[in-house]
N, C-alpha and C positions, 0 to 999 in steps of 0.2 A: 377633195380637201387635203391639203398637205399638212401633215402633223409635225413637220420638222425635217430638216435636212438629214438624209440617211448618212450614217457613218461611213468613212472610208474603210477599206480592208485593214487588216491588222498591220502593226508597225513593221513587221519583218516580211511582209509580202514582197517577193522579189519582182523586179520589172526591168525592162529595157525601154529607153525613151529616145527616139530619134528626133533631131531638131537642129536649130542653129544656135551658136554660142558666141558670146562676145564679152569683152571687159567693159566695166562701167565707164571708163574714160574714153573708150573708142567704140561707141555704139554703131558706127557705120561700117566697121570692119567685123563682119560676121563669118563664122566658119561652121560648116556642117559637122555633125558628130553624134555620138551615141553615149548616153548616160546609162550605166548598167548597175543594178543592185542585185548581188547574189551572195552565195556563201563566202566569197572572198572579200566582200565589202562593197563600197561604192567606188566606181571608177568612171572617168570620162575619157573617151577617145575622140579627140578633135582632128579632123582631116585637114590639117594645115597648122599654121602658127596663129595663136590668139593675139600675139603682139604684132601690131602693124609695123611695117618697114617701108621706107621711102626709097625708091629706086634712084640711084645716082648714075648718070651716064659714065661709062668707062671706069667705074669704080670696081674694085675687087673686094668681094665679101669674104672675110676670113672667119671660119668657124672653129671654135675651140670646144673642148668638152664642157658642157653646161653644168653649173652647180645645181644642187637640189634646192629649190626655192618654194615658198608657199605663196600662193595667190589668194589674197583675202576673200575676194568675191568674184565669181563668174556668173553672168546672167545668161538665160536661155529661154527659148520658146519652142515647144514641140511642134511637130507638123500639124497636130490637131489644135494648136492655138493655146496650149496650156503654158502658163508662166512658170518659170523655174529659177531658183537661186541656189547656187552652190557656195558653201562657206568652208574656208580652210582647204583649198585645193592645192595639193603638193605634187611636185614633179621636177624632173631634170630634162628640159626640152630645148631643142635648138630653136633659133629665131631666124626668120628670113622667108623670102617668097617661094623657095623651093622645098620647104619642109613638108613632108608627106603626112606625118601624124604627130600629134602631141598627146602624151599620156599623163593623166592626173589621178592621184588618190584623193578622194573627197571625204572630208570629215562629216559633213551634214548637208543634206539636200532638202530644200523647201519647195513644194509645189503649190500652185495657186497664187503665189505672191512673188514680187520682185522687189528686193531691197538692196541698197548699196552700203548700209551700215549694219553691223551685227549687234543690234539693240532692239529688245522687245519689251512690251509693257503688259501684254495679256497672254495668258497661257491656259490651255486646257489639256489635262492628261487623264487618260483612261487606263484602268487596270482590269484584268480578267475577273477578279474576285470582288471588285468594289461594290457592285450592285448587291451581291449576296451579303457582303459585310454590312452594308448600309441598311438593307431591307426597307426601301422607301415605301410610302403609302401606296395602296393599289390605285391604278388608273381607271378601274371599272367599278361601277356601283349599280346593283339591281334597282329597277324602278318600282318593283312590287314583289310580293312573296312568290309569285309564279316563276320568277327569274327567267322570264321569256324576253324581257327587254332590259337593256343596260344603258347607263349613261357613261361615256368615256371622257376622261380628262385629258386635254391636249396641252395644257399649260405646264410649263416647267415649275418644279417645286424647289424652293431654296430650303435646304435641310440644316445648314449651319454655316456660320461665318466666323473666322478668327483673324486676329491681327498679329502678324509676326514680323518684327524688325522693319516696320514701315511698309509692309506689303499686306495684302488681303488674300486669305486662303478661304475659298468657299467650297462647300459640298452641295452639288445640285443634282436633282433627279430630272433628266430630260426625256421627253417623249419623242421618239423618232418613228418614221414610217409614213404610210399614206392611207387615206380613207377616201373612197369615192365610188359612186355607182353601186355595183353589186359586190364590191370587195373591200375588205378592211385588213390592214396589216400594220399594226403598231406595237411597239414595245417600249419599256421604260429602262433607262440605263443611268447609273450614277456616275458622276464625273467630278474631278477636282477642277476648279477654275481659280486662277491666280491673277491678281492685278499688282504689278510691280513697278518700282522705278526702272528706268531703262537698264536692261540687263542683257549680257551676252548669252548666246545659245549654250555655250559651254557651262557657264555658271548656272543657267536655268536647270540643266540636266543634273549637274553635280550637287548644287546647293538647294534645290527645290524639289525636283522630281524624285531624285534618289532618296532623300529623307522621307517623303511620303510613301514611297515603295517600302522602305525599311519599317515604317510604322505598321503597314499591313502585314509584312512578314512576321514581325514580332507578335502582332495581335492574333494571327491565324496559325503560326507555326508551320508554314508551308511556303513553297516557292510562289512568287507573285509575278505575273507577266504584264509588262507594259504593252498595251494594245493600241495606244494612239497618243500622239503628242502633236499639238497644234499651237502655233505661236502667231501673235499679231504684232507687226512692227511698230516702233515708236512713231507717233504722229499719224497713225492710220485713222481713217474716219470710223465712227461707231458702226456703220453698216458694212464696212469692208470685211471680207472673209479672212479667216485664219489661214495661215500656211501650214500644210501638213509636213511634218518633219520625218525624214528617213535617215537612219544612221546605223552603223554597225554596233551591235550590243550583244552581250552574253545573256541569253534568255532561256527559260525552261521550254521544253517542246510544246508545240501548239496542241491544244486539246480542247474539249468542250469546257466552257466556263463553269466554275463551281456554282451550285445553287445553295439556297439557305440550308436545306436539310443536310448537305454534305459537310458544311462547316459547323453545324450544330449537333452532329451525331455524338453518341457517347464515346466513340473512338477518336473523334477529331481533337487535335491538340489546341483548340481555340482558347485563347485567354480572354479576349475582349471583342465586342462588336460595337458598332455605333449606337445601337439601340440600348444595350445593357451597360454602357460605360457609366461608371459612377462619377466621372469627371465630364462636365459639359464640353462640347466641341470647341467652344470659344477659349477654354482653358487647356484642353487636351493638346491641341496642335502647337501653341507656343511653348508649352512645357516640354513637349516631345522634341521640338527643334533644339531647345536648350540642352536637354538631356543627351540627345544624340551627339551634339558637339562635345559635351563633357566626356562621354563614354564611347567614343567612336571605335577605339581599339577593342573594347568589350563586344560591341555589336558586330564588328567585322568577323570576329572569331565565332560568335554565337550563330551568325547567319551563314557561315561559310558553306555549310552543306546545301543551302538553298541557292547560293551563287554558282557553285561548281556543277558541272553537268553530271559528274559521278564521283562518289566517295565511298570507300569501304567503311563498314560499320565501326571498325577500330578507329579510323581517322575522324569519323563523325563524333565519336565519344571523346576523343582527344581534343578536338576543337572546342566542344562545349565545355570541357573541363578547363582548358586554357582560358576560355572566356571567364569562367568563374574565378580563376586565379587572378586575372587582370582586374576583375571587379573587387576581389578581396583587397588588392593593393589600392584601388581607387577609393574604396570606402574606409581605408585606414584600419583594416582588420588583420593585417600581417605584422603586427607589433611583436615585441619580445615575448619569449615564453615566460620569463620570470622578471621581477624587478632587478635593477642593477645590484642591489645589496644581496638579495637572495641568490642571484646567479654567482656572485663572487664567493659567497659562502659555499655554494655547491661545488664550485671548481676547487676551492681550497681543500674541502673534505675528500674529494676524489684523488687529488694529487697526494695528499698526506697518506691516504690509505694504500696507494699504489707505489709510493716512493721507495719503500724498503727493498733492497736488493736489485734496484733498477738503475742503470746508468743515469747520471745527472743530466747529461745532454738530452737523453730521451724524455726524461721527466719535464725538462724545460720546454721541449717541443710540444709535448702533450698539453702542457699548461697554456701555451700560446694558442693552440687550436681550440681548446675548451673555452677560453675566455671570449673568443669571437663567435662561439657557437651558441647563441642564445635566441635563435630564431624560433618562432612558433612552428611546431610540426604542421605539415601540410594537412593532415587529417583534422587537426584542431582548427585550422583556418577555414576549412570547408564547414565544419560543425558550427563555427561562429557565424559564418555567412548564412547558413540555413536558419540559425536562431534569430538573426537580425530581420527576417522577413515577417515576423509576427505569427499570425494564425496558420499560414501555409507552412512555415518552418516547423511549428509545433506539431502539425499533423504528420509531416515527413518524419520527424524524429520519434514520434510516438510509434509509427509503423516500423521504423528501422533505427533504433538507438545508435547503431554503429555505422550510420550512413556515411559519415566523414571518413572513417577508416576503410570501409569497403570501396568507396569511390576513389580514394587516394591510392589504394593498393592497385586498383585496376589501371589507373593513370600511369603509375610507375611501370607496370607490366607492358603497356603499350609503348611508352617512351624508350624503354631499354630492351625491347624485343623479347621479353620473358612472359608475355601473355600466353596462358595455357588453356584458359576456359573458352568455350564457345561463346561467340559474341551475342547470340540471341538473348542470353540471360541478362545482358547489360542494357538492353533497350529500355527496360523500365527505369533503371537508374539514370540513363541518359535523358529520358523524358523528364524525370524528377529534377535533374540538374538544370534543365532548360526552364522549368517553371520557377525554380528557386532563383536562378539568375535573372529572369524577367521580373520577378517580384522585388528582388533586392535593388534593381535599378531604380524603381520608383519610390523606394523607401527612404 
């Protein structure tokens, strides 16, 4: 009994695929070549020119230095019969019957399908932590108290559906593996499934996959790895298979997928899981897409330590603090320190007190500077941001009443090269800043 199609290897598994390649407009002109995916990215080497040429008797073919051009679609078939589509293949190649090799850098490769238009209506994306974050219901159930016999569920389980900008985002627990004879090997994995209006592969990655990844990064406070991306082209039959996408991406190192205990331990920085979310999935997802669009700069800074392959602790702290500064501005908490009238009176008092015996030009200069210096101090901005988060902010300030001053002073030290303290002691403040920033975004 087949419990479902086994998943492909992870997204960044490297490969080399030998086969024949051609352009959609000239299917009879096929050239052998090799598609390679390695640490340098996706590349196609075709042994000849993909552009057909017509021989003209007694004609002289003049070759000039070719321009760098992008070929929208290249189709292929491996020697084993596997269908391949290459999208966004760029290169500067000669054309003609005597061309030995053509070289292309490829933006995205799809295996198992061939398409001539970069438009897709169904998407499945898998992340290394999604099953642990979701905690789907068990696929096994004991038949009696002896627990010597079990009933296995092979049916997929729909866990949640949300509507976002005319598209449907579903969270599904799928059962994959095989059962038969004397062996059983099945497991359950959670996946996002999207149904969209016709959308390009680039927009799918940037506007749909990336926001879902950012949601998990924010919820778990850790790097999240995209382990699979599958797309079905526009107009495909319901039973037609998805194409597996391969593309160059910055990813955390491959490792064992996290389990529920690792994301729910006392030391884990988890903010939210699917099961304990106070907001239903149908509301959480559209609200998240709206919030991410509104606060993209804040999130890029907040998540930078999870995007980069390596960052020093000082830089991690600085990025989190800059995210808080951006959030202060977005939430309108960076207003003036005093009202206009109070500030005017303050300036007048200072100028009057200091005017005696000082050159008039210097006094006028000081007055100009003071009149424009009514910004709220950075420490006050952070204090107000913490206060705006409600109960979380109250607990932070109860534990550290000078939280704003301490964190602002540390930020100044990093920015201006005067940090003197060991950065281990700032890890707690950095974690608190992250919780504050995450909470303030939803407030």
